[in-house]
ZANU-230818 format. One line per 3 residues: number of its first residue (from 1); for each residue x negated, z, y negated of C-alpha. Coordinates in Angstrom, 1 decimal, m for minus. Example, Ala and Ser with C-alpha at 12.3 -4.5 7.8 and 13.67 -1.06 7.14 Angstrom:
// residues 2
1) m12.3/7.8/4.5 ~ m13.7/7.1/1.1
***
This chain:
// residues 302
1) m58.1/6.9/m55.3 ~ m60.7/9.5/m56.4 ~ m59.2/12.8/m55.2
4) m61.5/14.8/m57.5 ~ m60.2/13.0/m60.5 ~ m56.5/13.2/m59.4
7) m56.4/16.9/m58.3 ~ m55.9/18.4/m61.8 ~ m52.7/16.3/m62.1
10) m51.5/16.5/m58.5 ~ m51.8/20.2/m58.1 ~ m49.2/21.2/m60.8
13) m46.9/18.4/m59.6 ~ m47.0/19.6/m56.0 ~ m46.7/23.3/m57.1
16) m43.7/22.4/m59.2 ~ m41.8/20.9/m56.3 ~ m42.8/23.6/m53.7
19) m42.1/26.6/m56.0 ~ m38.7/25.4/m56.9 ~ m37.8/24.7/m53.3
22) m39.3/28.0/m51.9 ~ m39.0/30.5/m54.8 ~ m42.4/31.8/m53.8
25) m45.7/31.4/m55.6 ~ m47.7/32.3/m52.6 ~ m45.9/29.9/m50.3
28) m46.0/27.1/m52.9 ~ m49.8/27.6/m53.3 ~ m50.1/27.3/m49.5
31) m48.1/24.0/m49.6 ~ m50.4/22.7/m52.3 ~ m53.5/23.5/m50.3
34) m52.1/21.9/m47.1 ~ m50.9/18.9/m49.1 ~ m54.3/18.3/m50.7
37) m55.9/18.5/m47.3 ~ m53.5/15.8/m46.0 ~ m54.3/13.6/m48.9
40) m58.0/14.0/m48.3 ~ m57.6/13.1/m44.6 ~ m55.6/10.1/m45.7
43) m58.5/9.0/m47.9 ~ m61.1/9.6/m45.2 ~ m59.0/7.3/m42.9
46) m59.4/4.6/m45.4 ~ m55.7/4.3/m46.0 ~ m54.9/3.2/m49.6
49) m52.7/5.3/m51.8 ~ m51.1/3.1/m54.5 ~ m49.2/5.8/m56.3
52) m50.9/9.2/m55.9 ~ m48.1/11.1/m57.7 ~ m45.4/9.7/m55.4
55) m47.6/10.3/m52.3 ~ m48.3/13.9/m53.4 ~ m44.6/14.5/m54.1
58) m43.7/13.2/m50.6 ~ m46.3/15.4/m48.9 ~ m45.3/18.5/m50.9
61) m41.6/17.9/m50.3 ~ m41.9/17.5/m46.5 ~ m44.3/20.5/m46.2
64) m41.8/22.7/m48.2 ~ m39.0/21.5/m45.9 ~ m41.0/22.6/m42.9
67) m41.7/26.0/m44.5 ~ m38.0/26.5/m45.2 ~ m37.0/25.7/m41.7
70) m39.6/28.0/m40.1 ~ m38.8/30.8/m42.6 ~ m35.1/30.8/m42.1
73) m35.0/33.8/m39.8 ~ m37.3/35.8/m42.1 ~ m34.9/35.2/m45.0
76) m31.9/36.2/m42.9 ~ m33.4/39.6/m42.0 ~ m34.9/40.4/m45.4
79) m34.3/44.0/m46.5 ~ m31.9/44.1/m49.5 ~ m31.2/41.4/m52.0
82) m33.7/38.5/m52.1 ~ m35.1/37.4/m55.5 ~ m37.8/34.8/m56.1
85) m41.4/35.6/m57.0 ~ m41.7/35.6/m60.8 ~ m43.4/32.7/m62.5
88) m44.8/33.6/m65.8 ~ m44.9/31.0/m68.6 ~ m48.4/32.1/m69.6
91) m49.8/32.2/m66.0 ~ m53.6/32.1/m66.0 ~ m53.8/29.5/m63.2
94) m53.5/25.9/m64.7 ~ m51.8/24.7/m61.5 ~ m48.9/27.1/m62.1
97) m48.3/26.2/m65.7 ~ m45.4/23.9/m65.1 ~ m42.6/23.0/m67.4
100) m40.3/26.0/m67.8 ~ m36.7/24.7/m67.6 ~ m33.4/26.0/m66.2
103) m34.2/24.8/m62.7 ~ m36.9/27.6/m62.6 ~ m34.4/30.3/m63.5
106) m33.8/33.2/m61.2 ~ m30.1/32.3/m61.0 ~ m30.7/28.7/m60.0
109) m33.4/29.7/m57.4 ~ m31.0/32.2/m55.9 ~ m28.3/29.5/m55.8
112) m30.7/27.1/m54.0 ~ m31.1/29.8/m51.3 ~ m27.5/28.8/m50.3
115) m28.6/25.2/m49.7 ~ m30.2/23.6/m46.6 ~ m33.8/22.4/m46.8
118) m33.0/18.8/m47.4 ~ m30.2/19.6/m50.0 ~ m32.7/21.8/m51.8
121) m35.3/19.0/m51.8 ~ m32.9/16.4/m53.2 ~ m31.7/18.7/m55.9
124) m35.3/19.6/m57.1 ~ m36.6/16.0/m56.9 ~ m33.6/14.7/m58.9
127) m32.7/17.5/m61.3 ~ m36.2/18.9/m62.1 ~ m38.5/15.9/m61.5
130) m36.2/13.0/m62.3 ~ m37.0/10.8/m59.3 ~ m34.6/8.0/m58.6
133) m32.6/8.0/m55.4 ~ m34.6/5.2/m53.7 ~ m37.8/7.3/m54.1
136) m36.0/10.5/m53.0 ~ m34.7/8.7/m50.0 ~ m38.2/7.9/m48.8
139) m39.4/11.4/m49.4 ~ m36.7/13.1/m47.4 ~ m36.2/10.3/m44.9
142) m32.6/9.6/m45.7 ~ m30.9/6.6/m47.2 ~ m30.2/6.5/m51.0
145) m26.4/6.7/m50.5 ~ m26.8/9.8/m48.4 ~ m29.1/11.3/m51.1
148) m26.4/10.7/m53.8 ~ m23.8/12.5/m51.7 ~ m26.3/15.4/m51.0
151) m27.0/15.7/m54.7 ~ m23.3/15.7/m55.6 ~ m22.7/18.6/m53.1
154) m25.8/20.5/m54.3 ~ m24.8/20.3/m57.9 ~ m21.3/21.5/m57.1
157) m22.7/24.5/m55.1 ~ m25.2/25.4/m57.9 ~ m22.5/25.1/m60.5
160) m20.2/27.3/m58.5 ~ m22.4/30.3/m59.5 ~ m21.0/30.0/m63.0
163) m24.4/30.3/m64.7 ~ m24.8/28.6/m68.0 ~ m28.0/27.9/m70.0
166) m26.9/26.7/m73.4 ~ m28.7/29.7/m74.9 ~ m30.3/30.0/m78.4
169) m33.9/31.2/m77.7 ~ m34.1/33.0/m80.9 ~ m31.0/34.9/m80.0
172) m32.3/35.7/m76.5 ~ m35.6/36.9/m78.0 ~ m33.8/39.2/m80.5
175) m31.6/40.7/m77.7 ~ m34.7/41.3/m75.6 ~ m36.5/43.0/m78.5
178) m33.4/45.3/m79.0 ~ m33.2/45.9/m75.3 ~ m36.9/46.9/m75.2
181) m36.7/49.2/m78.2 ~ m33.6/51.0/m76.8 ~ m35.4/51.5/m73.4
184) m38.5/52.9/m75.1 ~ m36.4/55.2/m77.2 ~ m34.2/56.4/m74.3
187) m31.2/55.1/m76.3 ~ m28.3/54.5/m73.9 ~ m26.0/53.3/m76.7
190) m28.7/50.9/m77.8 ~ m28.9/49.4/m74.3 ~ m25.1/49.2/m74.2
193) m25.1/47.1/m77.4 ~ m27.0/44.3/m75.8 ~ m25.3/44.3/m72.4
196) m22.2/42.3/m71.4 ~ m19.4/44.6/m70.1 ~ m19.7/43.1/m66.7
199) m23.5/42.8/m66.6 ~ m24.9/42.6/m63.1 ~ m28.2/44.3/m62.1
202) m30.0/43.2/m58.9 ~ m33.2/44.6/m57.5 ~ m35.6/43.3/m54.8
205) m37.8/45.9/m53.2 ~ m38.0/44.1/m49.9 ~ m38.2/47.5/m48.1
208) m41.6/48.0/m49.7 ~ m40.6/49.6/m53.0 ~ m37.8/51.9/m54.0
211) m34.9/49.7/m55.1 ~ m31.1/49.8/m55.0 ~ m29.8/48.0/m51.9
214) m26.8/46.4/m53.5 ~ m26.2/44.9/m57.0 ~ m24.9/47.2/m59.6
217) m22.3/46.0/m62.1 ~ m20.9/47.4/m65.4 ~ m22.7/48.0/m68.7
220) m22.4/51.8/m68.6 ~ m23.7/52.2/m65.1 ~ m26.6/49.8/m65.7
223) m27.5/51.3/m69.0 ~ m27.6/54.9/m67.7 ~ m29.5/53.7/m64.6
226) m32.2/52.0/m66.6 ~ m32.6/54.8/m69.1 ~ m32.9/57.2/m66.2
229) m35.8/55.2/m64.8 ~ m37.5/55.0/m68.2 ~ m37.2/58.8/m68.7
232) m39.0/59.3/m65.3 ~ m41.7/56.7/m66.2 ~ m42.5/57.7/m69.8
235) m44.4/60.9/m69.0 ~ m46.5/59.0/m66.5 ~ m47.6/56.5/m69.2
238) m45.5/53.6/m67.9 ~ m45.3/50.9/m70.6 ~ m43.0/47.9/m71.2
241) m44.3/44.5/m72.3 ~ m42.2/41.5/m73.3 ~ m43.0/38.2/m71.6
244) m41.3/35.0/m70.4 ~ m40.7/34.3/m66.7 ~ m38.7/31.6/m65.0
247) m37.7/30.1/m68.3 ~ m36.1/33.3/m69.5 ~ m37.1/36.4/m71.5
250) m38.4/39.2/m69.3 ~ m40.0/42.7/m69.4 ~ m43.1/43.5/m67.5
253) m43.5/47.1/m66.5 ~ m47.0/48.4/m66.0 ~ m48.6/51.8/m65.1
256) m50.9/53.6/m67.5 ~ m53.9/51.7/m65.9 ~ m52.3/48.3/m66.4
259) m51.0/47.6/m62.8 ~ m47.7/45.8/m62.6 ~ m44.9/47.7/m60.8
262) m41.9/45.6/m61.8 ~ m40.6/42.6/m63.7 ~ m37.1/42.7/m65.3
265) m35.7/39.2/m66.1 ~ m32.8/39.0/m68.6 ~ m30.2/36.2/m68.5
268) m28.6/35.9/m71.9 ~ m25.3/34.2/m72.4 ~ m22.6/34.4/m75.1
271) m24.7/36.7/m77.3 ~ m25.2/39.4/m74.6 ~ m27.3/40.1/m71.5
274) m25.1/38.9/m68.6 ~ m27.5/39.7/m65.7 ~ m30.8/41.5/m65.1
277) m33.0/41.0/m62.0 ~ m35.7/43.5/m61.1 ~ m38.5/42.3/m58.9
280) m40.3/45.3/m57.4 ~ m41.5/44.0/m54.1 ~ m45.3/44.4/m54.4
283) m45.9/41.3/m52.2 ~ m44.1/39.2/m54.8 ~ m46.1/40.6/m57.7
286) m49.6/40.2/m56.4 ~ m50.2/36.8/m57.9 ~ m49.7/38.5/m61.4
289) m52.8/40.7/m60.9 ~ m53.2/44.4/m59.8 ~ m50.0/45.9/m58.5
292) m49.1/49.6/m58.7 ~ m47.8/51.8/m55.9 ~ m44.3/52.7/m57.2
295) m43.6/55.1/m54.4 ~ m46.7/57.1/m55.3 ~ m45.9/56.9/m59.0
298) m42.5/58.3/m58.5 ~ m43.8/61.1/m56.4 ~ m46.3/62.0/m59.1
301) m43.4/62.3/m61.5 ~ m41.5/64.8/m59.3
***
């Protein structure tokens, strides 16, 4: 195997597995780098690799399992709600431009947080990558029957979240445009028109950015809260840009000088926005470019 030739194909494959398992762009990139090093060492040892894709998938899976096991305590003591790092559909890095499907959605990645490392690996390898159970069994060092049982449990737990994805993209795009227009205009009623009555708003500041510590529910409360934030940001030149992240429509919030301070992801279902997640943790936005200081920005607006 010529590693230089294979890397452009192997990097996105390994990243695809690691990101879905970890919900972190940064950690996934670390897994890819460590995985490529292991493959290189394997080559130097003169050990043949018959199927580079299967070998790379196995390495990425096992490394991601190790990361999950070592990071368990950090996740348990995380400040406030945990949300995954956003993955933009138009990411500049070719290694991150992976197929955007429902297994990348914020809702699914949050559900996967409830699963153990091996459960998560089996779900990702089967649901997102389509590996058969014999291949998965070798990757996670279980037998095929056990992997089938693990997959059955994992699907049941993910489905228990009640999140559906039979969404018309044109409808989702329209609702996002209406949502954006209403936010820019400071129109509470306009925001209300696109929100489901029981809409859920969740924010992740990680203790490093001002964010609500518990999810907020209800269309009126969420609409008023968002309009209040926009009214504070507008005089400071804050701007809103539509984008696509984690297979769903999103709104990127930037400062006047272009730095990102937040990413709102909208989950549309049944002709309305059913949930909104707001990623504000600067550590989880750095892979998207320059990040603004939201604390300083809000102080300037006082």
